[in-house]
C-alpha positions in Angstrom: -3.2 35.1 -66.4 -2.6 36.7 -63.0 -4.8 37.9 -60.7 -5.0 41.4 -62.0 -6.7 40.2 -64.7 -9.0 37.8 -63.9 -13.1 39.1 -63.7 -14.3 39.9 -60.5 -16.8 37.1 -58.9 -15.5 34.4 -61.7 -13.9 31.4 -59.5 -10.2 30.8 -61.6 -8.2 27.3 -60.0 -4.4 29.1 -59.3 -2.0 27.6 -61.7 1.2 28.3 -60.0 2.9 31.1 -57.9 5.8 33.0 -59.7 7.7 34.2 -56.3 11.5 34.0 -55.0 10.9 34.9 -52.1 10.4 31.8 -49.8 8.9 33.7 -46.7 5.9 35.0 -49.2 5.6 31.3 -50.2 5.3 30.4 -46.8 2.6 33.1 -46.4 0.7 32.5 -49.5 0.5 28.6 -48.6 -0.7 29.4 -44.8 -3.5 31.1 -46.4 -4.6 28.4 -48.7 -3.3 30.1 -51.9 -1.4 27.2 -53.8 -1.5 25.4 -56.7 -4.8 23.3 -57.6 -6.9 25.5 -55.3 -9.8 27.9 -56.2 -9.9 31.7 -56.1 -12.3 34.3 -56.7 -11.6 38.0 -57.0 -14.4 39.5 -54.9 -13.4 43.2 -55.3 -11.3 45.7 -56.4 -9.6 49.3 -54.7 -7.1 51.1 -55.7 -4.1 49.0 -55.4 -5.2 45.9 -54.1 -8.0 43.4 -54.4 -10.1 41.8 -52.3 -10.0 37.6 -52.5 -12.0 34.8 -51.5 -9.8 31.4 -51.1 -10.7 28.2 -49.0 -13.9 30.1 -46.0 -11.3 33.6 -46.2 -11.3 37.1 -47.7 -8.1 38.7 -47.6 -7.0 41.8 -49.1 -4.0 41.6 -51.1 -2.0 44.5 -53.0 -1.9 45.0 -56.8 2.1 43.2 -56.3 1.1 40.3 -54.8 -1.9 39.8 -57.3 0.9 39.7 -60.1 2.4 36.5 -58.8 -0.8 34.2 -58.7 -1.4 32.8 -61.9 -4.5 31.5 -62.6 
């Protein structure tokens, strides 16, 4: 399941990131978004969602949310 299908407010553990873009992988890693880390979808807006990773909150678009599998 990806983050687009995740319930609001429920904590999930990231299983894997499915992207072929090394730059995108490095960006997500810098946010703390990698396998084994907890992630929570805080809210959804049209075309994006706010996620909580470690001590930060980030707004990511739906395309990015699609590649994060929980």
